[in-house]
Backbone as ProteinMPNN parsed JSONL, in Angstrom:
{"seq_chain_A": "XXXXXXXXXXXXXXXXXXXXXXXXXXXXXXXXXXXXXXXXXXXXXXXXXXXXXXXXXXXXXXXXXXXXXXXXXXXXXXXXXXXXXXXXXXXXXXXXX", "coords_chain_A": {"N_chain_A": [[-38.659, -4.965, -36.418], [-37.344, -1.808, -36.494], [-34.517, 0.161, -38.369], [-32.291, 2.471, -37.432], [-32.557, 4.388, -40.116], [-35.305, 4.051, -40.125], [-36.057, 1.945, -41.717], [-37.966, -1.211, -41.881], [-36.824, -4.388, -41.194], [-36.722, -7.502, -42.369], [-38.227, -11.245, -41.84], [-36.46, -12.705, -42.007], [-33.422, -11.49, -42.565], [-33.657, -10.41, -39.648], [-33.107, -13.156, -38.461], [-31.106, -14.225, -38.935], [-28.883, -11.859, -38.464], [-30.061, -12.45, -35.503], [-28.5, -15.293, -35.223], [-25.605, -14.792, -35.863], [-25.426, -12.98, -33.36], [-25.731, -15.386, -31.783], [-23.99, -16.906, -32.797], [-20.66, -15.682, -32.001], [-22.018, -14.561, -28.984], [-21.543, -17.48, -28.775], [-18.485, -17.942, -29.405], [-17.117, -16.525, -27.251], [-18.087, -17.693, -24.928], [-16.875, -20.226, -25.169], [-13.77, -19.573, -25.582], [-13.528, -17.937, -22.96], [-13.595, -20.512, -21.331], [-11.716, -22.429, -22.037], [-9.668, -20.274, -21.367], [-9.794, -20.002, -18.412], [-9.457, -22.517, -18.024], [-6.255, -22.181, -18.567], [-5.882, -21.213, -16.557], [-6.259, -22.646, -14.449], [-4.642, -24.312, -15.32], [-2.276, -23.116, -14.983], [-1.854, -22.254, -11.912], [-1.697, -24.839, -10.68], [0.7, -25.341, -11.541], [2.005, -23.718, -9.996], [2.096, -20.356, -10.206], [0.461, -18.088, -8.341], [0.047, -15.612, -8.472], [-2.139, -13.034, -9.163], [-1.837, -10.839, -10.994], [0.306, -11.745, -12.691], [-0.619, -14.076, -13.619], [-2.286, -12.602, -15.237], [-0.092, -11.291, -16.64], [0.34, -13.475, -18.207], [-1.137, -15.006, -19.834], [-1.707, -12.679, -21.755], [-4.481, -10.748, -20.654], [-6.797, -8.077, -18.526], [-6.223, -7.914, -15.391], [-8.134, -7.856, -14.105], [-9.786, -9.472, -15.362], [-8.903, -12.372, -14.994], [-9.066, -12.398, -12.155], [-12.36, -12.623, -12.342], [-12.463, -14.654, -13.332], [-10.833, -17.12, -11.525], [-12.512, -16.972, -9.434], [-14.846, -17.595, -10.388], [-13.331, -20.363, -10.795], [-12.78, -21.102, -8.455], [-14.859, -21.385, -6.642], [-16.383, -23.03, -7.339], [-19.73, -25.037, -7.511], [-20.666, -27.418, -5.265], [-20.616, -30.661, -6.648], [-21.424, -29.971, -9.588], [-20.587, -30.741, -12.922], [-16.871, -30.795, -14.432], [-17.159, -29.149, -17.725], [-16.055, -30.104, -19.626], [-14.024, -32.121, -19.0], [-15.83, -34.101, -17.601], [-15.733, -34.794, -14.687], [-16.595, -34.508, -11.068], [-16.864, -30.975, -9.459], [-13.906, -30.416, -6.857], [-13.545, -28.868, -3.486], [-11.555, -27.712, -2.945], [-8.619, -25.563, -2.39], [-5.929, -24.518, -4.499], [-2.339, -25.501, -3.146], [-0.931, -23.361, -0.491], [-2.882, -20.76, -1.365], [-4.487, -18.448, -0.936], [-7.41, -16.772, -0.696]], "CA_chain_A": [[-37.922, -4.669, -36.227], [-36.869, -1.039, -37.468], [-33.527, 0.419, -37.847], [-32.418, 4.077, -37.515], [-33.072, 4.94, -40.969], [-37.139, 4.022, -40.13], [-36.651, 1.293, -42.484], [-38.286, -2.277, -41.155], [-35.834, -5.604, -41.501], [-37.171, -9.071, -42.558], [-37.689, -11.946, -40.736], [-34.366, -13.672, -42.516], [-32.152, -10.095, -42.007], [-33.345, -10.636, -38.085], [-33.097, -14.223, -38.254], [-29.451, -13.707, -39.643], [-28.831, -11.119, -37.212], [-30.043, -13.204, -33.716], [-27.798, -16.374, -35.682], [-24.786, -13.941, -35.327], [-25.329, -13.393, -32.089], [-25.064, -16.871, -31.18], [-22.172, -17.661, -32.836], [-20.449, -14.223, -31.786], [-21.806, -15.407, -27.184], [-21.034, -18.948, -27.718], [-17.315, -18.452, -29.07], [-16.913, -15.846, -26.431], [-17.774, -18.389, -23.69], [-15.864, -21.398, -25.591], [-12.807, -18.847, -25.306], [-13.659, -18.237, -21.405], [-13.658, -21.558, -20.677], [-10.267, -22.275, -22.532], [-8.84, -19.198, -20.552], [-10.085, -20.763, -16.768], [-8.463, -24.026, -18.207], [-5.087, -22.354, -18.695], [-5.257, -20.391, -15.714], [-6.247, -23.921, -13.541], [-3.5, -25.743, -14.891], [-0.931, -22.106, -14.596], [-2.629, -22.193, -10.151], [-1.083, -25.996, -10.528], [2.464, -25.265, -11.542], [2.491, -22.022, -9.108], [1.977, -19.294, -10.287], [0.058, -17.406, -7.729], [-0.379, -13.831, -8.357], [-3.18, -12.77, -10.412], [-1.318, -9.807, -12.213], [1.482, -12.623, -13.063], [-1.473, -15.293, -14.374], [-2.527, -12.269, -16.17], [0.9, -11.034, -17.479], [1.053, -14.695, -18.749], [-2.245, -14.551, -20.309], [-2.283, -11.438, -21.966], [-5.784, -10.196, -20.311], [-6.58, -7.257, -17.35], [-5.991, -8.773, -14.363], [-10.265, -7.947, -13.281], [-10.965, -10.912, -16.183], [-8.583, -13.271, -13.995], [-9.924, -12.395, -10.768], [-13.233, -13.364, -12.415], [-11.875, -16.313, -14.242], [-9.99, -17.291, -10.141], [-13.395, -16.705, -8.378], [-15.362, -19.05, -11.187], [-12.465, -21.331, -11.007], [-12.709, -21.499, -7.087], [-16.073, -21.461, -5.734], [-18.028, -24.015, -8.082], [-20.752, -25.591, -6.739], [-20.029, -28.588, -5.018], [-21.956, -31.407, -7.611], [-21.194, -29.357, -10.532], [-18.78, -31.248, -12.886], [-16.101, -29.986, -14.789], [-17.664, -29.13, -18.581], [-14.749, -30.61, -20.445], [-13.448, -33.888, -18.81], [-16.891, -34.159, -16.665], [-15.406, -35.159, -13.351], [-17.361, -33.392, -10.367], [-15.146, -30.333, -8.878], [-14.293, -31.063, -5.839], [-13.319, -27.524, -2.672], [-10.048, -28.068, -2.362], [-7.915, -24.67, -2.677], [-4.578, -25.108, -4.143], [-1.323, -24.934, -1.993], [-0.376, -21.687, -0.868], [-3.595, -20.033, -1.902], [-5.455, -17.465, -0.305], [-8.678, -15.681, -1.683]], "C_chain_A": [[-37.071, -3.595, -36.782], [-35.462, -0.355, -37.038], [-33.114, 1.739, -38.319], [-32.724, 4.718, -38.591], [-34.998, 4.596, -41.388], [-37.166, 2.891, -40.995], [-36.971, -0.208, -41.496], [-37.444, -3.518, -41.574], [-37.355, -6.838, -41.536], [-37.09, -10.137, -41.647], [-36.249, -12.641, -41.357], [-33.458, -12.358, -41.955], [-31.937, -9.93, -40.071], [-32.695, -12.285, -37.819], [-31.613, -14.344, -37.96], [-28.081, -12.641, -38.621], [-28.53, -11.755, -35.864], [-28.822, -14.994, -34.741], [-26.078, -15.736, -35.236], [-24.557, -13.537, -34.082], [-25.237, -14.505, -31.339], [-24.052, -16.54, -31.037], [-21.267, -16.981, -31.608], [-20.118, -14.941, -29.759], [-20.593, -17.041, -27.336], [-19.174, -18.863, -28.079], [-17.053, -17.603, -27.603], [-17.094, -17.129, -25.373], [-16.937, -19.488, -24.232], [-14.332, -20.44, -25.188], [-12.298, -18.577, -23.295], [-12.879, -19.269, -21.029], [-11.908, -21.65, -20.795], [-9.335, -21.703, -21.589], [-9.21, -19.817, -18.966], [-9.511, -21.922, -17.093], [-6.962, -24.048, -17.622], [-4.962, -21.846, -17.406], [-5.905, -21.876, -14.025], [-5.139, -24.08, -13.804], [-1.612, -24.34, -14.679], [-1.264, -22.411, -12.544], [-1.52, -23.847, -9.732], [0.391, -26.392, -10.438], [3.006, -24.079, -10.505], [2.919, -21.354, -9.061], [0.805, -19.071, -9.638], [-1.364, -16.041, -8.133], [-1.469, -13.892, -9.623], [-3.165, -11.513, -11.45], [-0.195, -10.698, -12.559], [0.578, -13.459, -14.324], [-1.942, -14.066, -15.926], [-1.886, -11.776, -17.591], [0.782, -12.27, -18.194], [0.004, -14.742, -19.735], [-3.107, -14.174, -21.269], [-3.756, -11.206, -22.066], [-5.709, -9.689, -18.886], [-6.549, -8.886, -16.036], [-7.494, -8.688, -13.828], [-10.653, -9.22, -14.309], [-10.131, -11.894, -14.746], [-8.836, -13.261, -12.517], [-10.923, -13.187, -10.625], [-12.885, -14.869, -12.645], [-11.779, -17.034, -12.302], [-11.766, -17.69, -9.623], [-14.692, -17.941, -8.938], [-14.834, -20.335, -10.832], [-13.35, -22.226, -8.885], [-13.194, -22.19, -5.725], [-17.69, -22.088, -6.932], [-18.345, -24.704, -7.567], [-20.527, -26.694, -6.679], [-21.687, -30.118, -5.739], [-21.819, -31.26, -8.809], [-20.249, -30.389, -11.685], [-18.569, -30.366, -14.041], [-16.729, -30.113, -16.97], [-17.211, -29.932, -19.377], [-14.195, -31.901, -20.003], [-15.012, -34.716, -17.774], [-16.621, -34.555, -15.226], [-15.803, -34.239, -12.213], [-16.324, -32.417, -9.678], [-15.952, -30.75, -7.418], [-13.818, -29.026, -4.249], [-12.246, -27.796, -2.325], [-9.159, -26.439, -3.258], [-6.049, -25.532, -3.477], [-3.097, -24.512, -2.961], [-0.919, -23.222, -1.803], [-2.014, -20.496, -1.488], [-4.097, -19.837, -1.067], [-6.438, -16.771, -0.601], [-8.608, -15.107, -0.724]], "O_chain_A": [[-36.123, -3.953, -37.481], [-35.128, -0.231, -35.86], [-33.471, 2.162, -39.418], [-33.251, 5.803, -38.345], [-35.664, 4.798, -42.403], [-38.328, 2.57, -41.241], [-36.309, -0.36, -40.469], [-37.483, -3.537, -42.804], [-38.448, -6.906, -40.973], [-36.212, -10.19, -40.786], [-35.19, -12.927, -40.798], [-32.871, -12.431, -40.875], [-30.965, -9.609, -39.387], [-31.827, -12.462, -36.963], [-31.103, -14.535, -36.856], [-26.899, -12.793, -38.313], [-27.476, -11.758, -35.228], [-28.817, -15.785, -33.798], [-25.457, -16.278, -34.321], [-23.426, -13.728, -33.635], [-24.648, -14.514, -30.258], [-23.328, -16.128, -30.13], [-21.132, -17.517, -30.508], [-19.107, -15.421, -29.246], [-19.639, -17.498, -26.706], [-18.432, -19.496, -27.328], [-16.707, -18.388, -26.72], [-16.013, -17.57, -24.984], [-16.016, -19.682, -23.439], [-13.806, -20.931, -24.189], [-11.291, -18.873, -22.651], [-11.762, -19.162, -20.522], [-11.071, -21.177, -20.026], [-8.412, -22.326, -21.063], [-8.108, -20.085, -18.487], [-8.921, -22.415, -16.132], [-6.407, -24.859, -16.882], [-3.828, -21.991, -16.95], [-5.795, -21.673, -12.816], [-4.326, -24.068, -12.879], [-0.443, -24.603, -14.397], [-0.286, -23.014, -12.103], [-0.787, -23.931, -8.747], [1.036, -27.2, -9.77], [4.162, -23.695, -10.33], [3.9, -21.118, -8.356], [-0.138, -19.71, -10.105], [-2.563, -15.761, -8.113], [-1.532, -14.581, -10.641], [-3.974, -11.207, -12.326], [0.654, -9.865, -12.875], [0.874, -13.518, -15.518], [-1.959, -14.37, -17.118], [-2.309, -11.721, -18.746], [1.369, -12.052, -19.255], [0.485, -14.387, -20.81], [-4.21, -14.548, -21.668], [-4.359, -11.352, -23.13], [-5.019, -10.254, -18.037], [-6.746, -10.1, -15.974], [-7.907, -9.587, -13.096], [-11.67, -9.886, -14.115], [-10.713, -12.059, -13.674], [-8.75, -14.287, -11.842], [-11.062, -14.049, -9.757], [-13.137, -15.916, -12.049], [-12.865, -17.437, -11.884], [-12.044, -18.884, -9.506], [-15.257, -18.805, -8.267], [-15.558, -21.3, -10.587], [-13.98, -23.197, -8.468], [-12.798, -22.816, -4.742], [-18.878, -21.873, -7.171], [-17.527, -25.348, -6.91], [-20.183, -27.302, -7.693], [-22.868, -30.347, -5.479], [-22.024, -32.277, -9.471], [-19.173, -30.798, -11.248], [-19.346, -29.571, -14.571], [-16.641, -31.235, -17.468], [-18.044, -30.619, -19.969], [-13.932, -32.733, -20.871], [-14.959, -35.884, -17.389], [-17.659, -34.602, -14.566], [-15.359, -33.096, -12.323], [-15.197, -32.79, -9.354], [-17.058, -31.058, -6.974], [-14.103, -27.995, -4.858], [-12.053, -28.181, -1.172], [-9.138, -26.302, -4.482], [-5.377, -26.512, -3.157], [-2.979, -23.496, -2.275], [-0.714, -22.296, -2.587], [-1.763, -19.419, -2.029], [-4.351, -20.709, -0.237], [-5.988, -15.658, -0.874], [-9.266, -14.078, -0.572]]}, "name": "protein", "num_of_chains": 1, "seq": "XXXXXXXXXXXXXXXXXXXXXXXXXXXXXXXXXXXXXXXXXXXXXXXXXXXXXXXXXXXXXXXXXXXXXXXXXXXXXXXXXXXXXXXXXXXXXXXXX"}
């Protein structure tokens, strides 16, 4: 692989870079999973507005909207990655997508 200064990276350097990317992506995925669990918990306690959810979790409203889409539209038959129970197609009481 070439760098901007036209030097070639060694296979070891390439492996380190790839490992760093894998670690970074796995940390991002874990944070998203934990945030989605927090969103689900807040939905069950009565917080309904994406704006309120975003304020409580200190993220952008668009992030909460994407999380809600993932939570509410899971495929039947898939299992929760944390507890292993199958997902059900039930919306929280009073929630309208």
